N, CA, C and O atoms as a GROMACS GRO file, in nm:
protein
  348
    1MET      N    1  -1.380  22.956  17.618
    1MET     CA    2  -1.391  22.811  17.618
    1MET      C    3  -1.253  22.754  17.648
    1MET      O    4  -1.154  22.794  17.586
    2ASN      N    5  -1.246  22.662  17.743
    2ASN     CA    6  -1.116  22.605  17.774
    2ASN      C    7  -1.128  22.462  17.822
    2ASN      O    8  -1.235  22.418  17.865
    3GLY      N    9  -1.018  22.391  17.814
    3GLY     CA   10  -1.010  22.257  17.867
    3GLY      C   11  -1.111  22.161  17.811
    3GLY      O   12  -1.131  22.152  17.690
    4LEU      N   13  -1.174  22.088  17.900
    4LEU     CA   14  -1.269  21.985  17.860
    4LEU      C   15  -1.393  22.042  17.792
    4LEU      O   16  -1.460  21.972  17.715
    5GLU      N   17  -1.425  22.168  17.821
    5GLU     CA   18  -1.540  22.232  17.758
    5GLU      C   19  -1.524  22.236  17.606
    5GLU      O   20  -1.624  22.233  17.533
    6ALA      N   21  -1.401  22.243  17.560
    6ALA     CA   22  -1.376  22.252  17.416
    6ALA      C   23  -1.423  22.128  17.342
    6ALA      O   24  -1.459  22.135  17.225
    7LEU      N   25  -1.422  22.017  17.410
    7LEU     CA   26  -1.467  21.893  17.346
    7LEU      C   27  -1.616  21.899  17.313
    7LEU      O   28  -1.663  21.830  17.222
    8LEU      N   29  -1.690  21.979  17.387
    8LEU     CA   30  -1.833  21.991  17.364
    8LEU      C   31  -1.865  22.079  17.244
    8LEU      O   32  -1.976  22.073  17.191
    9ASN      N   33  -1.770  22.160  17.201
    9ASN     CA   34  -1.792  22.252  17.089
    9ASN      C   35  -1.671  22.247  16.995
    9ASN      O   36  -1.598  22.346  16.984
   10PRO      N   37  -1.649  22.134  16.927
   10PRO     CA   38  -1.530  22.121  16.843
   10PRO      C   39  -1.533  22.210  16.719
   10PRO      O   40  -1.428  22.233  16.658
   11ASP      N   41  -1.650  22.259  16.680
   11ASP     CA   42  -1.661  22.340  16.559
   11ASP      C   43  -1.647  22.489  16.586
   11ASP      O   44  -1.663  22.569  16.494
   12GLY      N   45  -1.619  22.526  16.709
   12GLY     CA   46  -1.605  22.668  16.743
   12GLY      C   47  -1.490  22.729  16.664
   12GLY      O   48  -1.390  22.663  16.638
   13HIS      N   49  -1.505  22.853  16.625
   13HIS     CA   50  -1.401  22.921  16.549
   13HIS      C   51  -1.303  22.984  16.646
   13HIS      O   52  -1.336  23.078  16.718
   14LEU      N   53  -1.182  22.931  16.647
   14LEU     CA   54  -1.081  22.975  16.741
   14LEU      C   55  -0.957  23.024  16.668
   14LEU      O   56  -0.920  22.971  16.563
   15SER      N   57  -0.894  23.125  16.723
   15SER     CA   58  -0.767  23.171  16.668
   15SER      C   59  -0.660  23.069  16.707
   15SER      O   60  -0.683  22.982  16.790
   16ASP      N   61  -0.544  23.081  16.647
   16ASP     CA   62  -0.434  22.991  16.681
   16ASP      C   63  -0.396  23.005  16.828
   16ASP      O   64  -0.364  22.906  16.894
   17ASP      N   65  -0.398  23.128  16.879
   17ASP     CA   66  -0.368  23.151  17.020
   17ASP      C   67  -0.469  23.080  17.109
   17ASP      O   68  -0.433  23.018  17.208
   18ASP      N   69  -0.597  23.092  17.073
   18ASP     CA   70  -0.702  23.026  17.151
   18ASP      C   71  -0.686  22.874  17.146
   18ASP      O   72  -0.709  22.806  17.246
   19LYS      N   73  -0.648  22.822  17.031
   19LYS     CA   74  -0.627  22.677  17.019
   19LYS      C   75  -0.512  22.632  17.108
   19LYS      O   76  -0.519  22.527  17.171
   20GLY      N   77  -0.406  22.714  17.112
   20GLY     CA   78  -0.292  22.681  17.199
   20GLY      C   79  -0.331  22.683  17.345
   20GLY      O   80  -0.294  22.594  17.422
   21LEU      N   81  -0.407  22.785  17.384
   21LEU     CA   82  -0.454  22.794  17.523
   21LEU      C   83  -0.547  22.678  17.556
   21LEU      O   84  -0.544  22.623  17.666
   22GLN      N   85  -0.630  22.642  17.459
   22GLN     CA   86  -0.723  22.531  17.477
   22GLN      C   87  -0.647  22.401  17.498
   22GLN      O   88  -0.681  22.321  17.585
   23ALA      N   89  -0.544  22.379  17.417
   23ALA     CA   90  -0.464  22.258  17.430
   23ALA      C   91  -0.391  22.255  17.564
   23ALA      O   92  -0.382  22.150  17.628
   24GLU      N   93  -0.339  22.369  17.606
   24GLU     CA   94  -0.270  22.376  17.735
   24GLU      C   95  -0.366  22.348  17.851
   24GLU      O   96  -0.331  22.276  17.944
   25GLN      N   97  -0.485  22.405  17.844
   25GLN     CA   98  -0.584  22.383  17.950
   25GLN      C   99  -0.626  22.236  17.955
   25GLN      O  100  -0.640  22.178  18.063
   26PHE      N  101  -0.645  22.177  17.838
   26PHE     CA  102  -0.682  22.035  17.832
   26PHE      C  103  -0.572  21.950  17.894
   26PHE      O  104  -0.599  21.857  17.970
   27SER      N  105  -0.447  21.982  17.862
   27SER     CA  106  -0.334  21.909  17.917
   27SER      C  107  -0.328  21.923  18.068
   27SER      O  108  -0.303  21.825  18.139
   28ASN      N  109  -0.352  22.043  18.119
   28ASN     CA  110  -0.353  22.066  18.264
   28ASN      C  111  -0.466  21.989  18.331
   28ASN      O  112  -0.446  21.929  18.437
   29ASP      N  113  -0.584  21.991  18.270
   29ASP     CA  114  -0.699  21.918  18.324
   29ASP      C  115  -0.670  21.769  18.331
   29ASP      O  116  -0.700  21.703  18.430
   30LEU      N  117  -0.610  21.716  18.224
   30LEU     CA  118  -0.578  21.574  18.218
   30LEU      C  119  -0.474  21.538  18.324
   30LEU      O  120  -0.488  21.437  18.393
   31ALA      N  121  -0.371  21.621  18.338
   31ALA     CA  122  -0.268  21.595  18.438
   31ALA      C  123  -0.326  21.596  18.579
   31ALA      O  124  -0.290  21.514  18.663
   32LEU      N  125  -0.417  21.690  18.605
   32LEU     CA  126  -0.480  21.696  18.736
   32LEU      C  127  -0.562  21.571  18.764
   32LEU      O  128  -0.555  21.516  18.873
   33LEU      N  129  -0.639  21.526  18.666
   33LEU     CA  130  -0.718  21.404  18.683
   33LEU      C  131  -0.629  21.283  18.707
   33LEU      O  132  -0.659  21.198  18.792
   34GLN      N  133  -0.520  21.274  18.632
   34GLN     CA  134  -0.428  21.161  18.650
   34GLN      C  135  -0.364  21.165  18.788
   34GLN      O  136  -0.348  21.061  18.852
   35HIS      N  137  -0.328  21.284  18.834
   35HIS     CA  138  -0.270  21.297  18.966
   35HIS      C  139  -0.370  21.255  19.074
   35HIS      O  140  -0.335  21.185  19.169
   36GLN      N  141  -0.495  21.299  19.059
   36GLN     CA  142  -0.597  21.264  19.157
   36GLN      C  143  -0.621  21.115  19.161
   36GLN      O  144  -0.639  21.058  19.268
   37GLN      N  145  -0.621  21.050  19.044
   37GLN     CA  146  -0.641  20.905  19.041
   37GLN      C  147  -0.522  20.831  19.101
   37GLN      O  148  -0.540  20.734  19.175
   38ALA      N  149  -0.403  20.877  19.070
   38ALA     CA  150  -0.283  20.809  19.120
   38ALA      C  151  -0.268  20.823  19.271
   38ALA      O  152  -0.210  20.737  19.337
   39HIS      N  153  -0.321  20.932  19.325
   39HIS     CA  154  -0.305  20.957  19.468
   39HIS      C  155  -0.438  20.950  19.543
   39HIS      O  156  -0.454  21.007  19.650
   40ALA      N  157  -0.532  20.878  19.483
   40ALA     CA  158  -0.664  20.866  19.546
   40ALA      C  159  -0.651  20.793  19.680
   40ALA      O  160  -0.584  20.690  19.690
   41VAL      N  161  -0.715  20.848  19.778
   41VAL     CA  162  -0.712  20.788  19.912
   41VAL      C  163  -0.856  20.768  19.957
   41VAL      O  164  -0.942  20.854  19.935
   42ASP      N  165  -0.880  20.657  20.018
   42ASP     CA  166  -1.011  20.628  20.074
   42ASP      C  167  -1.046  20.736  20.176
   42ASP      O  168  -0.968  20.760  20.268
   43PRO      N  169  -1.162  20.802  20.162
   43PRO     CA  170  -1.197  20.908  20.256
   43PRO      C  171  -1.209  20.859  20.401
   43PRO      O  172  -1.208  20.940  20.493
   44ASP      N  173  -1.220  20.730  20.419
   44ASP     CA  174  -1.228  20.673  20.553
   44ASP      C  175  -1.092  20.623  20.603
   44ASP      O  176  -1.084  20.560  20.708
   45ALA      N  177  -0.987  20.651  20.525
   45ALA     CA  178  -0.853  20.604  20.562
   45ALA      C  179  -0.810  20.665  20.694
   45ALA      O  180  -0.836  20.782  20.722
   46VAL      N  181  -0.744  20.585  20.773
   46VAL     CA  182  -0.696  20.630  20.903
   46VAL      C  183  -0.548  20.664  20.892
   46VAL      O  184  -0.468  20.583  20.843
   47SER      N  185  -0.512  20.782  20.938
   47SER     CA  186  -0.372  20.823  20.937
   47SER      C  187  -0.298  20.762  21.056
   47SER      O  188  -0.355  20.741  21.163
   48ALA      N  189  -0.170  20.734  21.034
   48ALA     CA  190  -0.087  20.679  21.140
   48ALA      C  191  -0.047  20.791  21.237
   48ALA      O  192  -0.028  20.905  21.196
   49GLU      N  193  -0.036  20.757  21.364
   49GLU     CA  194   0.011  20.855  21.462
   49GLU      C  195   0.163  20.866  21.461
   49GLU      O  196   0.219  20.969  21.497
   50TRP      N  197   0.229  20.758  21.418
   50TRP     CA  198   0.374  20.754  21.420
   50TRP      C  199   0.425  20.723  21.280
   50TRP      O  200   0.367  20.641  21.209
   51CYS      N  201   0.532  20.788  21.240
   51CYS     CA  202   0.592  20.769  21.107
   51CYS      C  203   0.642  20.626  21.093
   51CYS      O  204   0.711  20.574  21.181
   52GLU      N  205   0.606  20.562  20.983
   52GLU     CA  206   0.647  20.423  20.963
   52GLU      C  207   0.795  20.410  20.928
   52GLU      O  208   0.850  20.299  20.933
   53THR      N  209   0.862  20.520  20.894
   53THR     CA  210   1.004  20.515  20.862
   53THR      C  211   1.093  20.547  20.981
   53THR      O  212   1.182  20.469  21.015
   54CYS      N  213   1.068  20.660  21.045
   54CYS     CA  214   1.157  20.704  21.153
   54CYS      C  215   1.098  20.686  21.293
   54CYS      O  216   1.172  20.689  21.392
   55GLY      N  217   0.968  20.666  21.302
   55GLY     CA  218   0.904  20.646  21.431
   55GLY      C  219   0.864  20.772  21.504
   55GLY      O  220   0.808  20.765  21.613
   56ASN      N  221   0.892  20.889  21.445
   56ASN     CA  222   0.852  21.015  21.509
   56ASN      C  223   0.701  21.033  21.499
   56ASN      O  224   0.635  20.979  21.410
   57GLU      N  225   0.647  21.111  21.592
   57GLU     CA  226   0.504  21.138  21.593
   57GLU      C  227   0.467  21.224  21.471
   57GLU      O  228   0.539  21.317  21.436
   58ILE      N  229   0.354  21.191  21.409
   58ILE     CA  230   0.302  21.272  21.298
   58ILE      C  231   0.203  21.370  21.360
   58ILE      O  232   0.106  21.329  21.424
   59PRO      N  233   0.226  21.501  21.342
   59PRO     CA  234   0.138  21.601  21.403
   59PRO      C  235  -0.008  21.582  21.362
   59PRO      O  236  -0.038  21.541  21.250
   60GLU      N  237  -0.097  21.612  21.455
   60GLU     CA  238  -0.240  21.595  21.430
   60GLU      C  239  -0.287  21.674  21.307
   60GLU      O  240  -0.369  21.625  21.230
   61ALA      N  241  -0.235  21.794  21.289
   61ALA     CA  242  -0.275  21.875  21.172
   61ALA      C  243  -0.243  21.803  21.042
   61ALA      O  244  -0.323  21.806  20.949
   62ARG      N  245  -0.127  21.737  21.035
   62ARG     CA  246  -0.090  21.662  20.914
   62ARG      C  247  -0.180  21.541  20.897
   62ARG      O  248  -0.223  21.510  20.786
   63ARG      N  249  -0.209  21.472  21.007
   63ARG     CA  250  -0.295  21.353  20.999
   63ARG      C  251  -0.434  21.389  20.947
   63ARG      O  252  -0.495  21.311  20.874
   64LYS      N  253  -0.483  21.506  20.986
   64LYS     CA  254  -0.616  21.549  20.940
   64LYS      C  255  -0.612  21.601  20.796
   64LYS      O  256  -0.706  21.582  20.719
   65ALA      N  257  -0.502  21.666  20.759
   65ALA     CA  258  -0.491  21.725  20.626
   65ALA      C  259  -0.465  21.620  20.518
   65ALA      O  260  -0.512  21.634  20.406
   66VAL      N  261  -0.391  21.515  20.552
   66VAL     CA  262  -0.354  21.412  20.455
   66VAL      C  263  -0.409  21.279  20.503
   66VAL      O  264  -0.343  21.208  20.579
   67LEU      N  265  -0.530  21.245  20.460
   67LEU     CA  266  -0.593  21.121  20.504
   67LEU      C  267  -0.508  21.001  20.466
   67LEU      O  268  -0.460  20.990  20.353
   68GLY      N  269  -0.490  20.912  20.560
   68GLY     CA  270  -0.414  20.790  20.534
   68GLY      C  271  -0.263  20.810  20.536
   68GLY      O  272  -0.189  20.722  20.493
   69VAL      N  273  -0.217  20.925  20.587
   69VAL     CA  274  -0.074  20.953  20.590
   69VAL      C  275  -0.001  20.853  20.680
   69VAL      O  276  -0.052  20.814  20.785
   70THR      N  277   0.118  20.812  20.636
   70THR     CA  278   0.196  20.717  20.715
   70THR      C  279   0.338  20.767  20.740
   70THR      O  280   0.414  20.703  20.813
   71LEU      N  281   0.374  20.881  20.681
   71LEU     CA  282   0.508  20.936  20.697
   71LEU      C  283   0.503  21.077  20.753
   71LEU      O  284   0.410  21.153  20.724
   72CYS      N  285   0.602  21.112  20.833
   72CYS     CA  286   0.615  21.250  20.879
   72CYS      C  287   0.661  21.336  20.760
   72CYS      O  288   0.698  21.283  20.656
   73VAL      N  289   0.658  21.466  20.777
   73VAL     CA  290   0.694  21.556  20.668
   73VAL      C  291   0.837  21.530  20.620
   73VAL      O  292   0.862  21.524  20.499
   74GLU      N  293   0.930  21.516  20.712
   74GLU     CA  294   1.070  21.497  20.675
   74GLU      C  295   1.090  21.368  20.594
   74GLU      O  296   1.161  21.370  20.492
   75CYS      N  297   1.030  21.260  20.636
   75CYS     CA  298   1.044  21.133  20.565
   75CYS      C  299   0.973  21.137  20.430
   75CYS      O  300   1.021  21.080  20.332
   76ALA      N  301   0.859  21.205  20.424
   76ALA     CA  302   0.787  21.218  20.297
   76ALA      C  303   0.871  21.297  20.197
   76ALA      O  304   0.878  21.262  20.080
   77ARG      N  305   0.936  21.405  20.244
   77ARG     CA  306   1.023  21.484  20.156
   77ARG      C  307   1.139  21.400  20.105
   77ARG      O  308   1.174  21.405  19.987
   78GLU      N  309   1.199  21.322  20.194
   78GLU     CA  310   1.312  21.238  20.155
   78GLU      C  311   1.267  21.132  20.053
   78GLU      O  312   1.339  21.105  19.957
   79GLU      N  313   1.151  21.075  20.073
   79GLU     CA  314   1.098  20.976  19.978
   79GLU      C  315   1.074  21.039  19.842
   79GLU      O  316   1.106  20.979  19.739
   80GLU      N  317   1.018  21.160  19.839
   80GLU     CA  318   0.994  21.230  19.713
   80GLU      C  319   1.125  21.265  19.645
   80GLU      O  320   1.136  21.255  19.523
   81ARG      N  321   1.225  21.305  19.722
   81ARG     CA  322   1.356  21.339  19.666
   81ARG      C  323   1.419  21.215  19.601
   81ARG      O  324   1.474  21.223  19.491
   82ARG      N  325   1.411  21.102  19.669
   82ARG     CA  326   1.465  20.978  19.612
   82ARG      C  327   1.392  20.937  19.484
   82ARG      O  328   1.453  20.893  19.387
   83ALA      N  329   1.259  20.953  19.487
   83ALA     CA  330   1.179  20.917  19.369
   83ALA      C  331   1.217  21.004  19.249
   83ALA      O  332   1.230  20.954  19.137
   84LYS      N  333   1.236  21.133  19.272
   84LYS     CA  334   1.274  21.224  19.164
   84LYS      C  335   1.414  21.193  19.112
   84LYS      O  336   1.442  21.209  18.993
   85GLN      N  337   1.501  21.148  19.200
   85GLN     CA  338   1.638  21.117  19.162
   85GLN      C  339   1.642  21.002  19.062
   85GLN      O  340   1.730  20.998  18.976
   86TRP      N  341   1.548  20.909  19.071
   86TRP     CA  342   1.549  20.791  18.986
   86TRP      C  343   1.455  20.799  18.867
   86TRP      O  344   1.438  20.701  18.794
   87THR      N  345   1.394  20.916  18.846
   87THR     CA  346   1.305  20.929  18.729
   87THR      C  347   1.372  21.004  18.619
   87THR      O  348   1.313  21.025  18.513
   0.00000   0.00000   0.00000
C-alpha cells in the first residue's frame, strides 16, 4: 500500500518503515499533482515556431513534445537558471 491508496485504508497495520515509505510516496504523489497543475497546458495550445526571447527557430520535435512552447531550449534553460537563482 502506498501513496494515495493509504488514505483508503487508514486502519491498516503498518510498521514504522512502511509508514515512512507511505508518507514519502504520498509526498511524491502530491508534488507531482502540484507540478502538473502549475504547468498545465491546454492540449490545443499552439507552439511558437520562433523563440519569443532570441528569435531563433524552435525545432519541430520540441514544438510537438512541449505543447504551447514559446522558448527555444537555450532560452528555457536560462529562464530556469534565473528562476532558481532567485528562489
